[in-house]
C-alpha positions in Angstrom: 56.1 8.8 33.7 53.5 9.6 33.5 53.4 13.6 32.8 56.2 12.8 30.8 53.5 10.9 28.6 51.0 13.9 28.9 53.6 16.6 27.6 55.0 14.2 24.6 51.1 13.1 23.8 50.2 17.2 24.0 53.3 18.5 22.5 52.4 15.6 19.3 49.0 16.9 18.9 49.9 20.7 18.8 52.7 20.4 16.5 51.0 17.4 14.1 49.5 20.4 12.8 52.1 22.2 11.6 53.7 19.3 9.3 53.1 20.7 5.6 52.0 18.2 3.0 54.4 17.6 0.5 52.7 15.7 -2.0 50.5 16.2 -4.4 46.2 16.9 -3.7 44.4 13.8 -2.8 42.9 12.7 -5.8 38.5 11.7 -5.8 37.2 8.3 -5.2 36.1 7.1 -8.4 33.9 3.9 -9.2 35.8 2.4 -11.1 39.7 3.2 -8.8 40.3 2.8 -5.0 41.4 5.5 -3.3 45.7 5.1 -3.3 48.4 6.9 -4.0 50.9 6.0 -7.3 53.9 3.9 -7.7 55.9 6.3 -9.1 54.7 8.8 -6.0 55.2 5.9 -3.3 58.8 5.5 -4.2 59.7 9.2 -4.0 58.7 9.2 -1.1 60.4 6.1 0.0 63.7 7.9 -1.1 63.3 10.8 0.5 62.7 13.2 -2.7 60.0 15.3 -1.8 59.6 18.5 -4.0 57.8 20.6 -1.4 59.7 22.8 0.6 61.4 22.0 4.3 59.8 21.6 7.5 60.3 25.0 9.9 63.0 25.0 12.6 61.7 24.4 16.4 60.6 27.0 18.2 58.7 27.2 21.4 56.3 29.6 21.7 54.6 29.9 24.6 51.2 31.5 23.5 50.1 28.1 21.7 49.6 26.6 25.1 46.2 25.5 26.4 45.7 27.4 29.1 46.2 24.1 31.2 49.3 23.4 30.2 50.7 27.1 30.9 49.4 26.9 34.5 51.8 23.4 34.6 54.2 25.6 32.8 54.2 28.5 35.1 54.5 25.7 38.1 58.2 23.9 36.4 61.8 25.0 37.8 63.9 26.1 35.4 65.7 23.0 35.1 62.4 21.2 34.4 61.1 24.1 31.8 64.3 23.5 29.6 64.0 19.9 29.8 60.1 20.9 29.1 61.6 22.7 25.8 63.7 19.6 24.8 60.8 16.8 25.4 58.8 18.8 22.7 62.1 19.2 20.3 62.4 15.7 20.3 58.6 15.2 19.5 58.0 17.5 16.8 61.4 16.7 14.8 60.0 12.9 15.4 56.8 13.4 14.1 58.6 15.3 10.9 60.8 13.3 9.9 60.2 11.6 6.6 59.7 7.8 7.5 57.0 9.0 10.2 55.2 11.1 7.2 55.5 8.3 4.7 53.9 6.2 7.3 50.8 8.1 8.4 50.5 8.9 4.6 50.1 5.4 3.8 47.9 4.7 7.0 45.7 7.0 6.0 45.8 5.8 2.2 44.9 2.4 3.8 42.0 3.4 5.4 40.5 5.3 2.5 40.6 2.0 0.3 39.5 0.0 2.8 35.9 1.8 3.0 35.9 2.3 -0.2 35.5 -1.8 0.3 33.4 -1.8 2.4 31.0 0.7 1.2 28.5 -0.4 -1.4 28.4 1.2 -4.6 24.7 2.7 -5.5 23.9 1.0 -8.9 22.0 2.4 -11.6 18.5 0.9 -10.7 15.7 1.8 -13.1 12.4 2.6 -12.3 10.0 0.3 -11.5 7.0 -0.1 -13.6 3.6 0.1 -11.3 1.3 -2.5 -13.1 -2.2 -2.2 -14.0 -5.4 -4.1 -13.3 -5.8 -5.6 -16.2 -1.6 -7.5 -15.2 -2.9 -8.1 -12.0 -2.0 -11.6 -10.7 0.8 -12.2 -14.2 4.8 -12.4 -13.7 6.3 -9.2 -13.2 9.9 -9.2 -15.9 11.8 -7.0 -13.5 11.2 -10.1 -11.0 12.2 -13.3 -13.8 15.6 -12.9 -13.4 17.7 -16.0 -10.9 17.3 -15.9 -7.5 19.7 -15.0 -5.5 21.2 -17.4 -2.5 18.9 -18.1 0.1 21.0 -17.3 3.0 18.1 -17.8 5.9 18.5 -13.8 6.3 15.4 -13.1 5.0 11.9 -14.1 4.2 10.1 -16.0 0.9 8.5 -13.8 -1.3 5.1 -14.8 -0.7 5.8 -13.1 2.7 7.0 -10.3 0.9 3.8 -9.8 -1.0 2.2 -10.3 2.5 4.0 -7.5 3.8 3.5 -5.2 1.1 -0.2 -5.7 0.9 -0.1 -5.4 4.9 1.5 -1.8 4.5 -1.1 -1.0 1.5 -4.1 -1.8 3.9 -2.5 0.9 6.9 -1.6 3.3 4.5 -5.7 3.6 3.1 -6.4 2.9 6.7 -4.4 6.1 7.4 -5.9 8.3 4.8 -9.3 7.0 6.1 -8.2 8.5 9.9 -6.7 11.7 9.1 -7.2 12.7 5.5 -11.0 12.1 4.8 -12.1 13.8 7.1 -11.3 16.9 6.1 -12.4 16.5 2.8 -16.2 17.2 4.5 -14.5 20.6 4.7 -14.6 21.1 1.1 -18.2 19.5 0.7 -21.0 21.3 -1.0 -25.1 20.9 -0.8 -26.6 19.1 -3.5 -28.1 21.9 -6.4 -30.3 20.4 -8.9 -29.2 21.0 -12.3 -30.9 23.9 -14.1 -33.2 23.0 -17.0 -31.2 24.6 -19.4 -28.8 21.7 -19.5 -30.9 18.2 -19.5 -27.6 16.0 -20.3 -26.4 13.8 -17.8 -22.3 12.2 -18.0 -21.7 9.3 -15.9 -17.3 8.8 -16.1 -15.8 5.6 -14.6 -12.6 5.8 -12.4 -10.2 3.3 -10.9 -8.2 5.3 -8.3 -5.4 5.8 -10.5 -5.0 1.9 -12.0 -5.3 1.4 -15.7 -8.3 0.1 -17.0 -9.7 -0.3 -20.6 -13.4 0.4 -19.3 -11.8 3.7 -17.7 -11.8 6.1 -21.1 -16.1 5.1 -20.9 -18.5 8.0 -21.4 -22.4 7.3 -20.9 -24.7 10.1 -21.1 -28.7 9.8 -20.2 -31.2 12.6 -21.1 -35.1 12.7 -20.9 -36.3 13.6 -24.1 -39.4 16.0 -22.3 -36.5 18.2 -20.7 -35.2 18.9 -24.5 -35.8 22.6 -24.9 -37.4 23.7 -28.7 -39.2 20.6 -29.1 -42.7 19.9 -30.1 -44.7 16.7 -29.4 -44.3 15.7 -32.9 -40.5 16.0 -33.2 -40.1 14.4 -29.8 -41.8 11.6 -31.6 -39.7 11.6 -34.3 -36.7 12.1 -32.2 -37.6 8.8 -30.5 -38.1 7.0 -33.5 -34.6 7.8 -34.6 -33.0 6.6 -31.2 -34.6 3.5 -31.2 -33.6 0.6 -28.9 -32.1 3.3 -27.1 -34.9 5.0 -25.3 -36.5 3.8 -22.5 -41.1 4.2 -23.1 -41.8 4.0 -18.6 -39.4 6.3 -17.7 -39.0 8.5 -21.1 -34.7 8.5 -20.4 -32.6 7.9 -23.2 -29.2 6.4 -22.4 -26.1 6.3 -24.6 -22.1 5.2 -24.1 -18.9 5.5 -26.1 -15.8 4.1 -25.4 -14.1 3.9 -29.0 -11.8 7.4 -28.4 -9.1 7.1 -26.0 -9.7 9.4 -23.8 -13.1 10.6 -21.8 -13.4 14.1 -23.6 -13.1 12.9 -26.8 -15.5 10.3 -25.8 -17.8 12.8 -24.0 -17.3 15.6 -27.2 -18.7 12.5 -29.6 -21.7 11.7 -27.8 -22.2 15.6 -27.3 -21.7 16.2 -31.2 -24.5 13.1 -31.4 -27.0 14.3 -29.8 -26.4 17.8 -32.1 -26.8 15.9 -35.1 -30.3 13.8 -33.5 -32.2 17.5 -32.3 -31.4 18.8 -36.3 -32.7 15.6 -37.7 -35.7 16.0 -35.2 -36.9 19.6 -36.3 -36.3 18.7 -39.9 -39.9 19.6 -41.6 -38.8 17.7 -45.0 -40.1 13.8 -43.7 -41.8 13.7 -40.1 -41.7 9.6 -40.5 -45.3 9.2 -40.0 -45.7 6.2 -41.4 -43.4 4.5 -39.8 -44.6 3.5 -35.6 -43.3 3.5 -32.8 -41.7 0.5 -31.8 -40.9 -0.6 -27.8 -40.4 -4.0 -28.5 -36.9 -3.8 -26.9 -38.9 -3.0 -23.9 -39.3 -5.8 -21.2 -41.3 -4.2 -18.2 -41.4 -5.7 -15.1 -43.9 -6.3 -13.0 -44.7 -4.3 -10.0 -46.0 -6.1 -6.9 -48.1 -3.7 -4.7 -48.7 -4.9 -1.6 -52.2 -5.7 -0.4 -54.6 -2.6 1.6 -56.1 -5.3 3.4 -53.4 -7.0 4.4 -52.3 -3.9 6.4 -52.9 -3.9 10.4 -54.9 -1.4 11.2 -55.5 -1.2 14.6 -59.0 -2.6 14.6 -57.0 -5.6 13.1 -54.6 -5.2 16.1 -57.2 -5.4 18.7 -59.0 -9.2 17.0 -55.6 -10.9 16.8 -55.0 -9.9 20.8 -58.9 -10.7 21.8 -58.8 -14.1 19.6 -55.1 -14.8 21.6 -56.6 -14.7 24.9 -59.3 -16.9 23.8 -57.2 -19.4 22.8 -55.3 -19.2 26.2 -57.9 -19.9 28.4 -59.1 -22.8 26.2 -55.3 -24.1 26.9 -55.8 -23.6 30.7 -59.6 -25.1 30.7 -57.8 -28.5 29.0 -55.1 -28.6 30.8 -57.5 -28.2 34.2 -59.9 -31.0 32.9 -56.5 -33.5 31.7 -57.4 -33.4 28.1 -53.8 -31.4 27.1 -51.5 -33.7 25.5 -48.7 -33.7 27.2 -45.7 -35.2 24.0 -42.5 -35.6 27.0 -45.1 -38.4 28.4 -46.3 -39.7 25.3 -43.3 -40.3 24.0 -42.1 -42.4 27.9 -44.9 -44.3 27.8 -44.4 -45.9 24.2 -40.7 -46.5 25.0 -42.1 -48.4 28.6 -44.1 -50.3 26.3 -41.9 -51.5 23.6 -39.5 -52.6 26.3 -42.2 -55.0 27.4 -42.8 -56.4 24.5 -39.4 -57.0 23.6 -37.8 -60.2 24.2 -34.8 -61.1 26.5 -32.1 -62.1 24.1 -30.5 -65.5 25.4 -26.6 -65.3 26.6 -24.3 -68.0 24.9 -20.8 -68.3 26.1 -18.4 -68.6 23.4 -16.1 -71.2 23.5 -12.4 -70.6 24.4 -8.7 -71.9 23.8 -7.8 -75.3 21.9 -11.8 -76.0 21.2 -12.2 -72.9 19.7 -9.8 -73.8 17.6 -10.6 -77.4 16.8 -14.2 -75.9 16.4 -13.3 -73.3 13.6 -10.5 -76.0 12.0 -13.8 -78.0 11.2 
């Protein structure tokens, strides 16, 4: 019995590939329509009305057998070989019948339909807009919709925020551990700026975040480093600059954030310096009658450490000698008994206070009904 079942199964597997498709090509699975055959096509299949060519007649082919079946077939007797061929013919006719083919096609269509229902569809999710530094802490418009029903299979929104912060910290930790050490290969030694480039520009960045102060550019330069300026022209330049000049350090500090980009603000500051230089070199009016005004600058007091407080070797030797003499005097007082012991003084004071305090008389309070009568009175 087992041998017959094995032969039937092998024949079904071998002859299933010979079944010719009597239907049209499968239509692609769309997002709106499940994968299934049309009703008219199913009706034609049920009635047995097929437009395809008929099945080929069965013919036994020894070459199509696998090596194990060939070995088993060679061991059979002529009667068993004839029975083996009859079983294969019956299996082939059963698998190529109209009803069996329709059932197989229906099962395949139903399986594809079930899979299309269970597989989640990909929805068009708009890209998430990253908020900048100024919008930090405000409610996101994309998250302002109605919350879904909580089914106990997720964590809270606060926990999601903590988890996102933890991921960000771990990301920066990985960058600091693995990527930042490689930046040392790109390090260059510091070189002083040449004398023909006295202007120093300073920029501010917020690491990719949008911030209104990111476009600000600060310019600093020393008036004595500017070329092609005489002393009179330099003084006129200081008068033109006004409150942006520091008389202690001889530095001029200007900034610009009127434009949208750093390059535009830098270009504006460079053009402004060129204009000031041209005005300072104009000898038609040198502003000799205008005095220098430094009232805008409030100088801070600078304290210097007194020289007599410096710890020299002679001062150190003197301090050590003073400590040694103080220790000797303390030992002499302890030997004579003139050294005051604070703990003993406190104990003696407490004993004196205990002896002067009178003992409090103990009076027993009334009990039971006597107490109640006294309370009523």
